[in-house]
C-alpha positions in Angstrom: 85.5 -16.1 -150.0 83.5 -19.3 -150.7 85.8 -20.5 -153.5 89.0 -20.2 -151.5 90.6 -23.6 -150.9 87.6 -25.4 -152.4 88.1 -25.0 -156.2 91.9 -25.7 -156.2 92.8 -28.8 -158.0 95.9 -30.7 -159.3 95.8 -32.4 -162.7 98.4 -35.0 -163.7 99.2 -35.2 -167.4 101.6 -37.9 -168.6 103.4 -37.8 -165.2 103.6 -34.0 -165.0 101.6 -32.3 -162.3 100.0 -28.9 -163.2 98.5 -26.8 -160.4 95.2 -25.3 -161.4 93.8 -22.5 -159.3 90.2 -21.3 -159.7 90.4 -18.7 -156.9 89.4 -15.1 -157.6 92.9 -13.6 -157.9 93.7 -10.4 -156.1 95.0 -7.8 -158.6 95.8 -5.0 -156.2 94.7 -3.5 -152.9 94.8 -0.2 -151.1 94.3 0.9 -147.5 92.1 3.7 -146.1 92.9 4.0 -142.5 92.6 0.6 -140.9 90.5 -0.8 -143.7 92.0 -2.7 -146.6 90.1 -2.7 -150.0 91.0 -5.5 -152.3 90.5 -5.4 -156.1 90.0 -8.9 -157.5 89.4 -10.2 -161.1 85.7 -10.4 -160.4 85.5 -6.8 -159.2 87.5 -5.6 -162.3 85.2 -7.6 -164.6 82.1 -6.1 -162.9 83.4 -2.6 -163.3 84.1 -3.2 -167.0 80.6 -4.6 -167.5 79.0 -1.7 -165.6 81.0 0.7 -167.8 79.7 -1.0 -171.0 76.1 -0.8 -169.8 76.5 2.9 -168.7 78.1 3.9 -172.0 75.4 2.1 -173.9 72.7 3.9 -171.9 74.4 7.3 -172.5 74.7 6.6 -176.3 71.0 5.7 -176.4 70.0 8.8 -174.5 72.1 11.0 -176.8 70.6 9.5 -179.9 67.1 9.2 -178.6 66.1 12.7 -180.0 67.1 11.6 -183.5 64.9 8.4 -183.5 62.5 8.3 -186.4 59.0 6.8 -186.8 60.5 4.1 -189.1 63.3 2.5 -187.2 66.5 1.2 -188.8 69.9 0.2 -187.7 70.8 1.1 -184.2 67.3 2.4 -183.4 65.8 -0.8 -184.6 68.1 -2.8 -182.2 67.3 -0.5 -179.2 63.5 -0.7 -179.8 63.6 -4.5 -180.3 65.6 -4.8 -177.0 63.3 -2.5 -175.0 60.1 -4.1 -176.4 61.5 -7.6 -175.8 62.3 -6.8 -172.1 59.0 -5.1 -171.6 57.1 -8.0 -173.1 59.2 -10.4 -170.9 58.2 -8.5 -167.7 54.6 -8.1 -168.8 54.1 -11.7 -169.6 55.7 -12.9 -166.4 54.5 -10.4 -163.8 51.3 -9.2 -165.5 50.4 -6.0 -167.3 50.0 -4.0 -164.1 53.6 -4.6 -163.1 55.2 -3.4 -166.3 56.7 -0.5 -164.3 59.3 -3.0 -163.1 60.7 -3.3 -166.7 63.6 -0.8 -166.1 64.9 -2.7 -163.1 64.4 -6.3 -164.3 65.6 -5.3 -167.8 68.8 -3.9 -166.3 69.1 -7.0 -164.0 68.9 -9.3 -167.0 71.4 -7.4 -169.0 73.9 -7.2 -166.1 73.7 -11.0 -165.4 73.8 -11.8 -169.1 76.9 -9.8 -169.8 78.5 -11.1 -166.6 77.8 -14.7 -167.6 79.2 -14.1 -171.2 82.3 -12.2 -170.0 84.3 -15.4 -169.9 84.2 -15.4 -173.7 86.4 -12.3 -173.7 89.0 -13.6 -171.3 87.4 -12.1 -168.2 86.5 -13.9 -165.0 82.7 -14.0 -164.9 81.6 -11.9 -161.8 78.7 -14.4 -161.3 81.4 -17.1 -160.6 82.0 -15.2 -157.3 79.2 -16.1 -154.9 79.0 -12.7 -153.5 77.5 -11.3 -156.7 74.6 -13.8 -157.2 73.9 -13.6 -153.4 73.8 -9.8 -153.5 71.4 -9.8 -156.4 69.2 -12.5 -154.8 69.1 -10.5 -151.6 67.8 -7.5 -153.5 65.0 -9.7 -154.8 64.3 -11.0 -151.3 64.0 -7.5 -149.7 61.9 -6.3 -152.6 59.5 -9.2 -152.0 59.2 -8.4 -148.3 58.8 -4.7 -149.0 56.0 -5.0 -151.6 54.4 -7.8 -149.6 54.0 -5.6 -146.6 53.1 -2.4 -148.4 50.5 -4.0 -150.6 48.9 -6.3 -148.0 49.6 -4.5 -144.7 51.6 -6.0 -141.9 48.7 -8.0 -140.4 47.6 -9.6 -143.7 51.3 -10.2 -144.6 51.9 -12.0 -141.3 48.8 -14.1 -141.8 50.4 -15.6 -144.9 53.0 -17.4 -142.8 50.2 -19.2 -140.9 48.7 -20.8 -143.9 47.3 -23.4 -144.3 47.6 -23.9 -140.5 49.5 -22.1 -137.7 52.0 -25.0 -137.1 53.3 -24.4 -140.6 54.7 -21.0 -139.6 58.2 -22.4 -139.1 58.3 -24.1 -142.5 56.9 -21.0 -144.2 59.5 -18.8 -142.6 62.3 -21.2 -143.5 61.0 -21.5 -147.0 61.0 -17.7 -147.4 64.5 -17.3 -146.1 65.7 -20.1 -148.3 64.6 -18.4 -151.5 67.6 -16.0 -152.0 70.0 -18.8 -151.3 68.4 -21.2 -153.7 68.2 -18.4 -156.3 71.8 -17.4 -155.9 73.3 -21.0 -155.7 71.6 -21.9 -159.0 73.2 -19.1 -160.8 76.6 -19.4 -159.1 76.8 -23.2 -159.5 76.1 -23.2 -163.2 78.6 -20.4 -164.0 81.4 -21.5 -161.8 80.9 -25.1 -162.9 81.4 -24.0 -166.6 84.5 -22.0 -165.6 86.0 -25.0 -163.9 85.3 -27.4 -166.7 86.8 -25.1 -169.3 89.8 -24.6 -167.1 90.3 -28.3 -166.7 89.9 -28.9 -170.4 92.6 -26.4 -171.4 94.9 -27.7 -168.7 94.6 -31.4 -169.3 94.7 -31.6 -173.1 97.6 -30.9 -175.5 97.6 -27.7 -177.5 96.4 -29.3 -180.8 93.2 -30.4 -179.1 92.6 -26.9 -177.9 91.9 -25.6 -181.4 88.3 -25.7 -182.7 86.9 -28.2 -180.2 86.6 -25.7 -177.3 84.3 -23.5 -179.4 81.5 -26.2 -179.0 82.1 -26.3 -175.2 82.1 -22.5 -175.0 78.8 -22.5 -177.0 77.2 -24.6 -174.4 78.9 -23.8 -171.1 79.2 -20.0 -171.7 76.6 -19.0 -174.3 73.7 -21.4 -173.8 74.1 -21.8 -170.0 74.9 -18.1 -169.6 71.8 -16.9 -171.4 69.6 -19.6 -169.8 70.7 -18.8 -166.2 70.3 -15.0 -166.8 66.7 -15.7 -168.0 65.9 -18.1 -165.1 67.3 -15.8 -162.4 65.4 -12.8 -163.7 62.2 -14.7 -164.3 62.2 -16.3 -160.8 62.9 -12.8 -159.3 59.9 -11.4 -161.1 57.7 -14.3 -159.9 58.8 -13.8 -156.3 58.1 -10.0 -156.4 54.8 -10.2 -158.3 53.6 -13.0 -155.9 54.2 -10.7 -153.0 51.5 -8.2 -154.1 48.0 -8.5 -152.8 45.5 -10.0 -155.3 43.4 -7.4 -157.1 
């Protein structure tokens, strides 16, 4: 794991040393044959977030038939959410790509809840590099797939030779670097906030941990969490829409 042995620190407070570990703690594990499956804090957090999204989707589906022409209450919230996500996709990818709203809307909500889960005492799944990398690789393969299917293999390959053939190496490296830059941006911001809040709570006495942390949480968890969810989703949409042939 990328955080193992890297995010461990020791903080000295008035001559007393406190060990602070930022590793993704192992909660339990089980064996199937020769394979060992480990359940960590990040995995548990991700399962809880997935459960929340699935339950929310089921509730919306069950109440959909009772929606009225004049929305109010829960219906108003659902319609505002759907219209906002649809407008977000349409304005970023163009009107002809609104069909991607279900995927990118789900991606945004998943990352958003993951980033904000630290407010509820959970370890943000996006603070584990495997999660941002996995989501970024989905974007990468979507980009390659739609680039090939919309342009054709020959035309798609020609794109790596622009503006001149010697640039093919730079173009290939740049394409491969996209998922890593996309994932590191999200991972770095979220794990950075997790570390700063952990250091704050460990270094200061209890009376300075009342009230003041709310301002830090507002920036490091809420503001940064929403911003990074927005940036990751928007860049993913730009990569995918840019792969299509111009019409």
